[in-house]
N, C-alpha and C positions, 0 to 999 in steps of 0.2 A: 385402376387395377383393377380393386374387388371390383368394381363394375361392368367391368370388359372391356374397360374403355382401351384396349391393348396398345394403342396409336398414340393417345393423349397419357398414356403409362408411359411408354418407349419416351417421348417429348422430355416426360417431368424427370425419367433415369436417367439419361441422356445428360442432359443438365447438368442434375447432381453427381455425376461420374465428371465431366468438368470442377463443378466447383470443390467436389472434397476428392482432390484422386488418392488418397492414403485412406479412403473406406471404403468394404468391402460390397456393403449393404447392397449401394445402386445397382451397382455389378450382377450381383444374385437376381436383387429383384427383375432389372432390365431382362435377364436369363429367364424366368416364367415368364414373360412377358412375351418372349418371344419359341418360349415351349408351345405356349396356349394356343402360336400359331403352326406350332408346329414347323418354325424353323430351325431343325436340331444342330446346326453345324455353329450356328451363331452363341445359342443358348449354354451348348457346351462349353464353348470358348470361355464367354465371362464368368458360367460355373466356376473354372480349372481358377482363372483368374483372382477369384473373391475367396475359392478356395485357398493356392498356392498366398493370399494377404492375412489369413485365419483357417491354419491349418489342423485346428482343433476342433472345427464346424463341423459334428459328425452327422446333424439329421441334417444339412448342406450335399456332404457328402451323399447322403439313400437320393433328394434328388438329383442329384450325379448319375446313378444311380440309374435311377429313373428314365431321366433323356439320353443315358445310355444303350436302355434296353430299346424305348422308342426309336434310335438308331441306329436297332439292329446290332448293337457294339454289346455282343451280351457276355465276353469274358472278362472285358474293362467293368461293366454294369459289377456283375459280380466280387471284383477287388476292390470296390467302391464303397461292396456293400459292408464288406468282410473288415474295411477299414473304417467304415463310420460305426460301426458295434464296438471295436479296439477301443475306440474314442468316447465312444457312452456308452459304455454296457449294460448302465442304470436307465438311461433314458426307454423310458414305457413305450414315444414313437416310433424310436431306431428299433428295437426287439418285435414290433409292429408289422414292418416291413424287409426286416430280415429273417425272419421267421422260413421256415421251409428251407434253411439253402442248407 
């Protein structure tokens, strides 16, 4: 994934999802790979599934907001940014992403 091999990452994360059905991380990481390929609908769906499994993940909500914005779903994006800020008010990364809202 970090090397830009989205196909290889997709295969690895898909396998991880099938092996660890209760782990949110492979879903979220696969969503990141899809987002790099501008496959917004799939990325958003997987991000939402992962967040449903880990609702307190404020940083993930910020990344979901970025995907929603890229897909033209600005109102939904703003809502996710606000949730991320509420969940992790002291997180510098969340603050930086949400400044100016």
